[in-house]
VOBA-500958 format. One record per residue (C-alpha): residue in one letter; y, x, z. Coordinates in Angstrom, 1 decimal. Layout:
BEGIN
residu; c2; c1; c3
a; Y; X; Z
...
//
This chain:
BEGIN
residu; c2; c1; c3
m; 0.0; 0.0; 0.0
t; 3.5; 1.2; -0.7
s; 5.3; 2.3; 2.4
p; 8.5; 0.5; 3.2
e; 9.7; 3.9; 4.4
r; 10.2; 5.1; 0.8
g; 12.3; 2.0; 0.2
i; 10.9; 1.0; -3.2
a; 13.3; -1.6; -4.6
g; 11.9; -4.9; -5.9
y; 8.4; -4.3; -4.6
s; 7.1; -6.3; -1.7
g; 3.5; -4.9; -1.6
g; 0.2; -6.3; -2.6
g; 1.0; -5.9; -6.3
r; 3.4; -8.9; -6.4
l; 6.8; -8.4; -7.9
a; 9.6; -10.9; -7.4
n; 10.6; -12.6; -10.7
p; 14.3; -12.1; -11.2
v; 14.5; -15.2; -13.4
l; 13.3; -17.4; -10.6
a; 15.2; -15.8; -7.8
g; 17.0; -18.4; -5.7
q; 15.3; -21.3; -7.5
p; 13.1; -23.8; -5.6
d; 9.3; -23.4; -5.7
s; 7.7; -25.9; -8.0
g; 5.9; -27.4; -5.0
t; 9.2; -28.3; -3.3
f; 10.7; -30.9; -5.6
s; 11.8; -34.0; -3.7
c; 10.9; -37.6; -4.7
r; 14.5; -38.0; -5.9
e; 14.0; -35.0; -8.2
r; 10.8; -36.5; -9.6
s; 12.4; -40.0; -10.1
g; 13.1; -39.4; -13.7
g; 9.4; -39.9; -14.6
n; 8.1; -36.8; -16.4
t; 11.6; -35.4; -17.0
m; 11.1; -32.6; -14.4
l; 7.7; -31.8; -15.8
r; 9.0; -31.6; -19.4
r; 11.8; -29.3; -18.3
a; 9.4; -27.0; -16.5
l; 7.2; -26.8; -19.5
l; 10.2; -25.9; -21.7
v; 11.4; -23.3; -19.3
a; 8.0; -21.7; -18.5
p; 7.8; -19.8; -21.8
l; 11.1; -18.2; -21.0
w; 10.1; -16.6; -17.7
a; 6.4; -16.1; -18.3
p; 6.8; -13.0; -20.4
a; 9.0; -11.5; -17.7
i; 6.1; -11.8; -15.2
v; 3.6; -10.4; -17.7
s; 5.8; -7.4; -18.6
a; 6.4; -6.7; -15.0
q; 2.6; -6.4; -14.3
s; 1.3; -4.7; -17.4
l; 2.3; -2.0; -20.0
q; 3.6; -3.1; -23.3
d; 2.3; -1.8; -26.6
r; 4.7; 1.0; -27.3
p; 5.1; 4.7; -26.5
i; 5.4; 6.0; -22.9
r; 7.9; 8.8; -22.2
l; 7.0; 11.5; -19.6
v; 10.2; 13.3; -18.7
v; 9.8; 16.9; -17.6
p; 13.1; 17.9; -16.1
y; 12.6; 21.6; -16.8
s; 12.5; 23.8; -19.8
a; 9.6; 23.8; -22.4
g; 7.1; 26.5; -21.7
g; 7.4; 26.3; -17.9
v; 4.5; 25.4; -15.6
a; 5.4; 21.7; -15.4
d; 5.8; 21.4; -19.1
t; 2.5; 23.2; -19.7
v; 0.6; 20.8; -17.4
a; 2.3; 17.8; -19.0
r; 1.2; 18.9; -22.5
i; -2.3; 19.7; -21.3
l; -2.7; 16.1; -20.1
q; -0.7; 14.4; -22.9
q; -3.5; 13.6; -25.4
k; -6.1; 12.4; -22.9
v; -3.6; 10.1; -21.1
s; -2.7; 8.7; -24.5
e; -6.3; 8.1; -25.4
h; -7.0; 6.4; -22.1
l; -4.0; 4.1; -22.4
g; -4.4; 3.5; -26.1
q; -0.7; 4.3; -26.7
p; 1.3; 7.5; -27.3
l; 2.5; 9.6; -24.4
i; 5.5; 11.6; -25.4
v; 6.6; 14.6; -23.3
e; 10.3; 14.9; -23.2
n; 12.3; 17.8; -21.7
r; 15.5; 16.8; -20.0
t; 16.8; 19.8; -18.2
g; 19.8; 20.6; -15.9
a; 21.0; 20.5; -12.3
a; 17.7; 21.7; -10.9
g; 15.8; 18.7; -12.3
a; 18.3; 16.1; -11.3
i; 19.4; 15.2; -14.8
g; 16.0; 14.2; -15.9
a; 15.2; 12.5; -12.7
a; 18.4; 10.4; -12.9
f; 17.5; 9.3; -16.4
v; 14.1; 8.0; -15.2
a; 15.6; 6.4; -12.1
q; 18.0; 4.4; -14.3
s; 15.3; 3.3; -16.7
p; 13.6; -0.2; -16.8
p; 10.7; -0.5; -14.3
d; 8.2; -1.3; -17.1
g; 6.1; 1.9; -16.8
h; 7.3; 3.3; -20.1
t; 9.5; 6.0; -18.7
l; 8.0; 8.4; -16.1
l; 9.0; 11.6; -14.3
l; 6.8; 14.7; -13.6
e; 8.3; 16.3; -10.5
g; 7.2; 18.4; -7.5
a; 8.7; 19.4; -4.1
t; 12.3; 19.3; -5.6
s; 12.1; 15.5; -5.1
i; 12.4; 16.4; -1.4
t; 14.4; 19.6; -1.3
g; 16.9; 18.7; -4.0
p; 18.6; 15.8; -2.1
l; 18.6; 17.8; 1.1
a; 20.4; 20.8; -0.5
h; 22.7; 18.9; -2.8
r; 24.5; 15.8; -1.5
g; 26.1; 13.2; -3.8
m; 23.1; 12.5; -6.1
t; 23.5; 9.2; -8.0
f; 19.9; 8.2; -7.4
d; 17.3; 8.4; -4.7
y; 13.8; 10.0; -5.2
a; 12.6; 8.0; -2.2
a; 13.2; 4.8; -4.2
m; 11.1; 5.9; -7.1
p; 7.5; 4.6; -6.7
i; 4.8; 7.3; -7.2
c; 2.0; 6.6; -9.6
a; -0.2; 9.7; -9.0
q; -0.5; 13.2; -7.7
i; -2.0; 15.4; -10.5
t; -1.9; 19.0; -9.2
a; -1.7; 21.1; -6.1
a; -1.0; 24.8; -6.2
p; -0.7; 27.5; -3.5
y; 1.6; 30.4; -4.1
v; 0.7; 34.0; -3.7
l; 2.4; 36.6; -1.5
g; 2.5; 39.7; -3.7
i; 3.7; 43.2; -2.7
r; 4.8; 46.2; -4.7
a; 2.6; 49.2; -5.3
g; 3.2; 51.8; -2.6
f; 4.3; 49.4; 0.0
p; 3.3; 50.7; 3.5
g; 0.5; 48.3; 4.4
d; -2.1; 47.2; 2.0
d; -2.9; 43.8; 3.5
l; -1.2; 40.9; 5.2
r; -1.5; 42.4; 8.7
g; 0.0; 45.6; 7.4
y; 2.8; 43.7; 5.6
l; 3.7; 41.9; 8.8
a; 3.5; 45.0; 10.9
e; 6.0; 46.7; 8.5
a; 8.3; 43.7; 8.8
r; 8.2; 43.9; 12.6
r; 8.9; 47.7; 12.4
r; 12.0; 47.1; 10.2
p; 13.4; 43.7; 11.1
g; 15.5; 42.2; 8.3
e; 14.8; 45.0; 5.8
v; 11.6; 44.0; 4.1
t; 12.6; 41.9; 1.1
f; 10.9; 38.9; -0.5
g; 11.9; 37.4; -3.8
t; 11.5; 33.7; -4.8
p; 12.5; 31.5; -7.8
g; 15.7; 30.4; -5.9
v; 17.5; 29.2; -2.8
a; 15.8; 26.1; -1.3
h; 12.9; 26.4; -3.8
i; 9.5; 25.6; -2.2
a; 8.8; 29.4; -2.3
h; 11.9; 30.0; -0.2
l; 10.6; 27.5; 2.4
m; 7.2; 29.2; 2.3
g; 9.0; 32.4; 3.3
e; 10.9; 30.6; 6.1
m; 7.7; 29.2; 7.4
l; 6.0; 32.6; 7.5
q; 9.0; 34.1; 9.4
s; 8.9; 31.3; 11.9
l; 5.1; 31.3; 12.6
a; 4.6; 35.1; 12.4
d; 7.8; 35.9; 14.3
v; 9.2; 38.3; 11.8
r; 12.5; 38.6; 10.0
l; 12.6; 39.2; 6.2
e; 15.4; 39.5; 3.7
h; 15.4; 36.7; 1.1
v; 16.3; 37.7; -2.5
p; 16.6; 34.6; -4.8
f; 16.1; 34.8; -8.6
r; 16.4; 32.4; -11.5
g; 12.6; 32.1; -11.8
g; 9.3; 33.5; -10.6
a; 8.9; 35.8; -13.6
d; 12.2; 37.6; -12.6
a; 10.9; 38.1; -9.0
a; 7.6; 39.4; -10.3
r; 9.4; 41.9; -12.6
e; 11.4; 43.2; -9.6
v; 8.2; 43.7; -7.6
a; 6.6; 45.5; -10.5
g; 9.6; 47.8; -10.8
g; 9.6; 48.5; -7.1
r; 13.1; 47.2; -6.6
i; 12.0; 44.5; -4.0
d; 9.1; 44.7; -1.6
s; 7.4; 41.4; -2.1
c; 7.6; 37.9; -3.6
l; 6.3; 34.4; -3.0
i; 5.6; 32.9; -6.5
s; 3.0; 31.1; -8.5
e; -0.3; 32.9; -9.3
s; 0.4; 32.7; -13.0
s; 3.8; 34.3; -12.6
f; 2.4; 37.2; -10.6
s; -0.5; 37.8; -13.1
p; 1.4; 40.3; -15.2
v; 2.0; 42.5; -12.1
l; -1.8; 42.5; -11.3
r; -2.7; 43.3; -14.9
g; -0.3; 46.2; -14.9
e; -1.6; 47.4; -11.5
r; 2.0; 47.5; -10.3
g; 1.3; 45.4; -7.2
r; -1.3; 43.3; -5.4
v; -1.8; 39.9; -3.8
v; -2.2; 40.2; 0.0
a; -2.4; 36.4; 0.8
v; -2.2; 32.9; -0.6
t; -0.2; 30.1; 1.0
g; -2.8; 27.3; 0.7
a; -5.6; 26.1; 2.9
a; -8.4; 27.9; 1.0
r; -8.9; 31.2; -0.8
r; -8.7; 31.3; -4.6
l; -11.9; 31.8; -6.5
n; -10.2; 34.4; -8.7
l; -8.6; 36.2; -5.7
p; -11.6; 36.3; -3.3
n; -10.2; 39.3; -1.3
a; -6.9; 37.6; -0.6
p; -7.0; 35.6; 2.6
t; -5.0; 32.5; 3.3
i; -1.9; 33.2; 5.4
g; -3.4; 30.8; 7.8
e; -6.3; 33.1; 8.5
i; -3.9; 35.6; 10.0
v; -1.0; 33.4; 11.0
p; -2.4; 30.2; 12.7
g; -0.9; 26.9; 11.5
y; 0.4; 28.2; 8.2
e; -0.4; 26.1; 5.1
l; 2.0; 25.1; 2.4
s; 1.4; 24.5; -1.3
t; 3.4; 23.0; -4.1
w; 2.3; 19.9; -6.1
m; 3.2; 17.7; -9.1
m; 3.4; 13.9; -9.0
i; 4.2; 11.2; -11.5
f; 7.2; 9.1; -10.4
s; 8.4; 5.8; -11.9
p; 11.7; 3.9; -11.9
p; 12.6; 1.8; -8.8
g; 10.9; -1.6; -9.0
t; 7.8; -0.6; -11.0
s; 4.9; -2.9; -10.0
m; 1.7; -1.7; -8.3
p; -0.5; -3.0; -11.2
i; 1.4; -0.8; -13.6
r; 1.3; 2.2; -11.3
r; -2.5; 1.8; -10.8
r; -3.0; 1.6; -14.6
l; -1.0; 4.8; -15.1
s; -2.8; 6.5; -12.2
q; -6.1; 5.8; -13.8
a; -5.0; 7.3; -17.0
f; -3.8; 10.5; -15.4
a; -7.0; 10.7; -13.3
a; -9.0; 10.5; -16.5
a; -7.1; 13.5; -17.8
v; -7.2; 15.8; -14.7
t; -10.9; 15.2; -14.2
d; -11.8; 15.8; -17.8
p; -14.0; 19.0; -17.7
r; -12.4; 20.2; -21.0
l; -9.0; 20.2; -19.4
r; -9.7; 21.4; -15.8
g; -10.0; 25.0; -16.9
r; -6.7; 24.9; -18.7
i; -5.0; 23.4; -15.7
e; -6.4; 26.1; -13.5
e; -5.3; 28.8; -15.9
s; -1.7; 27.5; -15.3
g; -2.2; 28.3; -11.6
n; -2.7; 24.7; -10.6
d; -5.7; 22.8; -9.1
p; -6.3; 19.5; -10.7
v; -5.9; 16.5; -8.3
s; -6.7; 12.9; -8.8
a; -4.8; 10.9; -6.2
g; -3.6; 7.3; -6.6
p; -0.3; 5.7; -5.5
e; -1.2; 5.3; -1.8
q; -2.5; 8.8; -1.3
a; 0.4; 10.4; -3.2
e; 2.9; 8.4; -1.2
a; 1.3; 9.5; 2.1
l; 1.4; 13.1; 1.0
w; 5.0; 12.8; -0.1
r; 6.1; 11.5; 3.3
s; 4.2; 14.2; 5.1
e; 5.7; 16.9; 3.0
r; 9.2; 15.4; 3.4
e; 8.8; 15.8; 7.2
k; 7.6; 19.4; 7.0
l; 10.1; 20.6; 4.3
t; 13.0; 18.9; 6.0
a; 12.3; 20.8; 9.2
l; 12.0; 24.1; 7.3
m; 15.3; 23.4; 5.4
r; 17.1; 22.7; 8.7
r; 15.7; 25.9; 10.2
a; 17.0; 27.9; 7.2
g; 20.4; 26.2; 7.3
l; 19.8; 24.8; 3.8
v; 20.6; 21.1; 4.5
a; 24.0; 20.2; 2.9
g; 26.5; 18.7; 5.3
//
């Protein structure tokens, strides 16, 4: 069931959406005898009006036979865009109608998200977004829309990040890394894809739980941070596995830990941070958001289509190659995770002084 905490407009739960055409009108079972006194006049009027509002009810509960737009609010070629295009064909096949991936970039994802938030709630305009749906509004006040009012259809991926260190760093594992950070408080540097990025918060969480002080160095993207580690200009970085892969291939650095709850199959010697620092676990994820007011039947239909794609054996490997784990979670599960992550990330943002006034 949709949580009222997320404030989804126009949706009252149970898959029933209020019909705007009938809002404020008496229910058909409440006509008085006086209203009925004209013989069959009221019945004839009802039959004439019914065709006008019936399509509104149908369209609110089911997809129409036309293309669906999946808005990716980031540049083509990035991780989110890659995942969207991996799933595109299978989702289209399952729905029996085209899914078009559309890149609408700018303002750290807010431009694309605003476009979807202002679209009709008919299931034909969707948003692929991650933790920015939580951190963005906290870091930047004055947004013209509210992610919390956008019903979630599905979670499609989860992905831990890696803590990578430069070659020659004194300490070849996580314990050694933390020991060096304690020996030189505030001097060991860690790069991320940007201020208030999920990776930045991963670093804040590590400092809090491990009782160390690191120096944050923000970049424009994970690839930039990886390049600086490879060049020995910063000590470490918290970025996606795929972004750090070139450093590993060039033997210019190594992974000392992963941020998720379990070790990675292709990085068996890298422990989770939680194995060394109790209570640590933080991953990123991708979800499919819809415009405010999108009904539960439409959300479930879309969720089934994305589930069919992420569980397709032919696509799982490609998703994993992008550094993501395929996830098949419906509206209720995804909403619950979003609320839990909002609580956790808000606390981390406040600790780091990243919440806008």
